C-alpha positions in Angstrom: 93.0 93.5 114.6 94.8 93.3 110.8 96.6 91.2 109.5 99.9 94.6 110.2 99.2 94.5 113.4 99.7 90.6 114.2 102.9 91.2 111.8 103.9 93.4 113.6 104.0 92.5 116.8 105.3 89.5 116.0 108.0 90.2 114.1 109.2 92.0 117.7 108.6 89.1 119.4 110.5 86.9 117.3 113.5 89.8 118.2 113.2 89.6 121.8 113.7 85.7 121.6 116.4 86.5 119.2 117.5 89.1 122.0 117.0 87.2 124.9 118.9 84.2 123.7 122.0 86.5 122.8 121.6 85.3 118.8 121.7 88.1 116.4 118.0 89.3 114.8 118.3 89.8 111.1 115.7 91.8 108.9 112.8 89.6 108.2 110.0 89.3 105.6 106.8 87.9 105.4 108.6 84.8 103.3 110.9 83.9 105.8 110.8 80.9 107.7 111.5 81.6 111.3 112.5 78.4 112.0 114.9 77.9 109.2 116.7 81.5 109.0 116.8 82.5 112.9 119.8 80.8 114.5 118.7 78.7 117.6 114.9 79.3 117.2 113.5 76.0 117.6 110.3 73.8 119.5 112.4 74.3 122.4 111.0 78.2 122.1 108.3 78.2 119.7 105.8 77.3 122.8 107.5 80.9 125.1 107.0 83.1 121.5 103.4 81.9 121.5 102.7 83.1 124.8 104.4 86.6 124.0 102.4 87.3 121.0 99.0 86.1 123.1 99.7 88.5 125.6 101.2 90.8 123.1 97.6 91.0 121.0 95.9 90.1 124.1 94.3 87.1 122.8 94.5 83.4 123.3 96.1 81.2 121.2 95.0 78.0 121.6 97.3 74.9 123.4 96.3 72.8 120.2 97.9 75.9 117.7 101.6 75.9 116.6 102.0 79.3 114.8 105.2 78.1 113.2 104.8 74.6 111.8 102.1 71.6 111.0 101.4 69.8 114.0 103.3 66.6 112.6 106.2 69.4 112.7 107.0 68.5 109.0 106.5 71.9 107.6 107.4 75.0 108.9 105.5 78.3 108.5 106.7 81.3 106.8 106.2 84.5 109.2 102.5 85.5 106.4 101.6 81.9 107.3 101.7 82.4 110.4 99.7 85.6 110.3 96.8 84.1 109.3 97.3 81.1 111.2 96.8 83.6 114.1 94.3 86.2 112.7 92.4 82.4 111.8 92.8 80.9 115.4 92.7 83.7 117.8 90.5 83.5 120.4 89.0 86.7 122.5 89.8 86.5 126.2 86.9 87.0 128.1 85.7 90.5 130.3 87.1 90.0 133.9 84.3 90.1 135.6 85.0 91.2 139.9 82.5 89.9 142.2 80.6 92.1 144.1 81.2 93.0 147.4 
């Protein structure tokens, strides 16, 4: 999985969040901080966006990983920082096993 793949998926997820929230969805750059530039994109939405991203990429993002900011909530991350964090912390989904009949 490449940085560009994760970034494109994240941008699509952010656009979806904004669209479903009825908020504007401006074009974003890697240096943008979603929590600052996107209307109504806050801690109530972050877990949903994280789950959508994990599903889109078919990965697991551990529950203790906050991809939009630091765990203490004091610093919000840029899109590029979020992408790097996802790449560092992602886990592969275990293969699905089917019980024998």
